[in-house]
C-alpha positions as CSV (number, residue, x, y, z in Angstrom):
1,X,79.6,122.2,98.4
2,X,82.0,119.5,99.6
3,X,84.6,117.8,97.5
4,X,86.5,115.3,99.7
5,X,87.9,117.5,102.5
6,X,85.6,120.5,101.8
7,X,88.1,122.1,99.5
8,X,88.4,122.2,95.7
9,X,90.4,119.2,94.5
10,X,91.5,119.0,90.9
11,X,89.5,116.2,89.3
12,X,90.9,112.9,90.5
13,X,89.7,111.1,87.4
14,X,87.5,108.0,87.7
15,X,90.0,105.9,85.7
16,X,92.7,106.4,88.4
17,X,92.8,103.6,90.9
18,X,93.8,104.7,94.3
19,X,97.0,103.1,95.4
20,X,96.7,99.6,96.8
21,X,99.3,99.2,99.5
22,X,100.5,95.6,99.1
23,X,98.7,92.7,100.6
24,X,96.6,94.6,103.1
25,X,94.3,92.8,105.4
26,X,90.6,92.8,104.6
27,X,89.3,94.5,107.7
28,X,86.1,94.0,109.6
29,X,83.4,96.5,108.9
30,X,81.3,95.5,111.8
31,X,79.2,92.9,110.0
32,X,78.7,89.5,111.5
33,X,80.8,86.9,109.6
34,X,83.3,89.3,108.1
35,X,86.5,87.4,107.3
36,X,90.1,88.5,107.0
37,X,92.7,88.3,104.3
38,X,96.1,87.1,105.4
39,X,99.3,89.0,104.9
40,X,100.1,86.5,102.2
41,X,97.3,88.0,100.1
42,X,94.7,85.2,100.1
43,X,91.3,86.8,99.7
44,X,88.1,85.8,101.4
45,X,84.6,87.2,100.9
46,X,82.3,88.1,103.8
47,X,79.9,85.4,105.0
48,X,76.7,85.5,103.0
49,X,74.7,86.2,106.2
50,X,76.8,89.2,107.2
51,X,74.0,91.8,107.0
52,X,70.5,90.4,107.5
53,X,68.8,91.5,105.4
54,X,71.3,92.7,102.9
55,X,69.5,94.1,99.9
56,X,72.8,95.3,98.4
57,X,74.4,91.8,98.1
58,X,75.3,91.0,94.6
59,X,77.2,87.7,95.0
60,X,79.4,88.7,92.2
61,X,82.9,87.2,91.9
62,X,85.7,89.0,93.8
63,X,87.6,91.8,91.9
64,X,91.1,91.4,90.5
65,X,92.4,92.5,93.9
66,X,90.7,89.7,95.6
67,X,88.1,91.9,97.4
68,X,84.4,91.2,97.5
69,X,82.2,94.0,96.2
70,X,79.8,93.2,99.0
71,X,82.3,93.7,101.8
72,X,81.1,97.2,102.8
73,X,77.4,96.7,102.6
74,X,76.8,97.0,106.3
75,X,78.3,100.4,106.8
76,X,76.7,101.6,103.6
77,X,73.3,100.6,104.7
78,X,73.8,102.0,108.2
79,X,75.0,105.4,107.2
80,X,72.6,105.8,104.3
81,X,69.9,105.5,106.8
82,X,71.6,107.8,109.4
83,X,72.0,110.6,106.9
84,X,68.6,110.1,105.2
85,X,70.1,109.5,101.8
86,X,67.6,108.0,99.2
87,X,69.8,105.4,97.5
88,X,72.3,103.1,99.3
89,X,73.5,101.4,96.1
90,X,75.0,104.7,94.8
91,X,77.6,104.6,97.6
92,X,78.6,101.1,96.7
93,X,79.2,102.3,93.2
94,X,81.2,105.2,94.4
95,X,83.4,103.0,96.5
96,X,84.1,100.8,93.4
97,X,85.0,103.9,91.3
98,X,87.1,105.5,94.0
99,X,89.1,102.5,95.5
100,X,87.9,99.2,94.2
101,X,86.9,98.5,97.9
102,X,90.5,98.8,99.1
103,X,90.2,100.2,102.6
104,X,93.8,101.7,102.7
105,X,93.7,103.3,99.3
106,X,95.5,106.7,98.9
107,X,95.0,109.2,96.1
108,X,95.2,112.9,95.4
109,X,98.8,112.9,96.8
110,X,99.9,116.0,94.9
111,X,97.5,118.5,96.6
112,X,100.0,119.6,99.2
113,X,99.2,120.6,102.8
114,X,96.0,122.3,103.9
115,X,94.9,124.2,106.9
116,X,98.2,125.7,108.0
117,X,96.6,126.8,111.3
118,X,96.0,123.1,112.1
119,X,99.4,122.0,110.8
120,X,98.0,119.3,108.5
121,X,100.5,117.6,106.2
122,X,100.1,116.7,102.6
123,X,99.5,113.1,103.6
124,X,96.6,114.1,105.8
125,X,95.1,116.2,103.0
126,X,95.2,113.3,100.4
127,X,92.1,111.3,99.3
128,X,92.0,108.5,101.8
129,X,90.3,105.1,102.2
130,X,87.4,103.3,100.5
131,X,85.6,106.5,99.6
132,X,88.7,108.6,99.1
133,X,87.7,111.1,101.6
134,X,88.7,112.3,105.1
135,X,87.9,114.7,107.9
136,X,87.1,118.2,106.6
137,X,90.0,120.5,107.2
138,X,87.9,123.7,107.7
139,X,84.3,123.1,108.6
140,X,83.6,126.3,110.5
141,X,81.6,127.8,107.6
142,X,79.5,124.7,106.7
143,X,75.8,124.5,107.4
144,X,74.7,122.7,110.6
145,X,74.7,118.9,110.1
146,X,77.3,118.9,107.3
147,X,80.1,117.4,109.4
148,X,80.6,114.0,111.0
149,X,82.1,115.7,114.1
150,X,85.3,114.2,115.4
151,X,85.4,111.3,113.0
152,X,88.9,110.4,111.8
153,X,90.7,112.8,114.1
154,X,93.2,112.2,116.9
155,X,92.9,114.2,120.1
156,X,95.7,116.4,118.7
157,X,93.5,117.5,115.9
158,X,95.5,115.6,113.3
159,X,94.0,113.0,111.0
160,X,94.1,109.4,112.4
161,X,96.1,107.7,109.7
162,X,96.3,104.3,111.3
163,X,96.2,101.4,108.9
164,X,96.7,98.5,111.4
165,X,93.3,97.2,112.6
166,X,95.0,95.9,115.8
167,X,96.1,99.4,116.8
168,X,94.3,101.4,119.5
169,X,93.9,104.2,117.0
170,X,92.1,102.0,114.5
171,X,88.6,102.6,115.9
172,X,88.6,106.2,114.7
173,X,91.1,105.8,111.8
174,X,90.2,107.5,108.5
175,X,91.0,104.1,106.9
176,X,88.5,102.2,109.0
177,X,85.6,101.6,106.7
178,X,83.1,102.4,109.4
179,X,84.7,105.8,109.7
180,X,85.6,106.5,106.1
181,X,82.2,105.5,104.7
182,X,80.4,107.6,107.2
183,X,82.6,110.6,106.3
184,X,81.8,110.1,102.6
185,X,78.1,109.7,103.0
186,X,77.9,112.6,105.4
187,X,79.7,114.8,102.8
188,X,77.4,113.8,100.0
189,X,74.3,114.4,102.2
190,X,75.7,117.9,102.8
191,X,76.3,118.4,99.1
192,X,72.6,117.4,98.5
193,X,71.4,119.9,101.0
194,X,73.5,122.7,99.5
195,X,72.3,121.8,96.0
196,X,68.7,121.9,97.1
197,X,69.3,125.4,98.5
198,X,71.1,126.6,95.4
199,X,68.9,125.0,92.8
200,X,65.3,124.6,93.8
201,X,62.8,122.4,92.0
202,X,65.2,119.7,90.7
203,X,64.2,116.0,91.1
204,X,65.7,113.9,93.9
205,X,67.6,111.8,91.4
206,X,69.0,115.0,89.9
207,X,70.1,116.1,93.4
208,X,71.8,112.7,93.8
209,X,73.8,113.2,90.6
210,X,74.6,116.8,91.5
211,X,75.8,115.8,95.0
212,X,77.9,112.9,93.8
213,X,79.4,115.0,91.0
214,X,80.5,117.7,93.5
215,X,82.0,115.0,95.7
216,X,84.4,114.4,92.9
217,X,84.9,117.9,91.6
218,X,83.9,121.0,93.6
219,X,81.6,123.4,91.7
220,X,80.9,121.0,88.9
221,X,77.2,121.3,89.5
222,X,75.7,124.2,87.6
223,X,72.0,123.4,87.4
224,X,69.5,120.6,87.7
225,X,70.8,119.2,84.4
226,X,74.4,120.4,84.2
227,X,76.7,118.4,86.5
228,X,79.8,116.2,86.5
229,X,78.7,113.8,83.7
230,X,82.1,112.1,83.4
231,X,82.3,111.0,87.0
232,X,78.6,110.4,87.4
233,X,78.6,108.2,84.3
234,X,81.3,106.0,85.8
235,X,79.4,105.8,89.1
236,X,76.1,105.0,87.2
237,X,77.8,102.2,85.2
238,X,78.9,100.4,88.4
239,X,75.5,101.3,90.0
240,X,73.6,99.6,87.2
241,X,75.8,96.5,87.3
242,X,75.3,96.1,91.1
243,X,71.6,96.9,91.0
244,X,71.0,94.3,88.4
245,X,73.0,91.7,90.3
246,X,71.3,92.4,93.6
247,X,67.8,92.9,92.3
248,X,67.9,96.5,93.7
249,X,65.2,98.9,92.5
250,X,67.5,101.1,90.5
251,X,66.9,104.8,90.1
252,X,66.9,106.0,86.4
253,X,69.8,108.5,86.8
254,X,70.4,110.6,83.7
255,X,74.1,110.8,82.8
256,X,74.0,111.8,79.2
């Protein structure tokens, strides 16, 4: 099962905020009405009509970093549908836990290089972006459909680490929310498929918790009821807050 880059990361810890790199611009996620934050750090929320309809919209106040919790709703909805995941709001909660919606967040910096054959550096192997994920370093042994092919990679095969939305490399950058969120949701969809194969007869909600837990810590799922409770609880707390604020039909996930 996949944990970030398809390799076993040590548990990042849900209390660790991924690094916020200064006064980064709030980039467009492809939604109509997305606004930008200037280099001086003044924050702005997306236009209320960005996604129509937008069942994930909470209208909650911006976070301490000035970012709206509703900024990534469009790609979340798009890729939840693309990968046939049952609950879009769970991904919004994961982004809160992982990066507080900071598109250029960087974590897991102590893991060292991976894939020597591809020459990836430690920086390329870190936890990157809103969902703290990236391209999978070695996807040759994964089931069909488990990779978002080519996303986040340069023609050289290295990770596109561009953080400037004006750059020609931005369209496929791992930090572009449209790329990063697809990578994360595709990975969790793959985790779900593998959990279903390994542990038949669980409920769909259990598979969600199993897949989400393995996204944080590879191998933490042991059965329909034994999974990564620490991480899943943190995600479920944010999930319940956002579901209530948005009027979302929340799933009754079990985290204790």
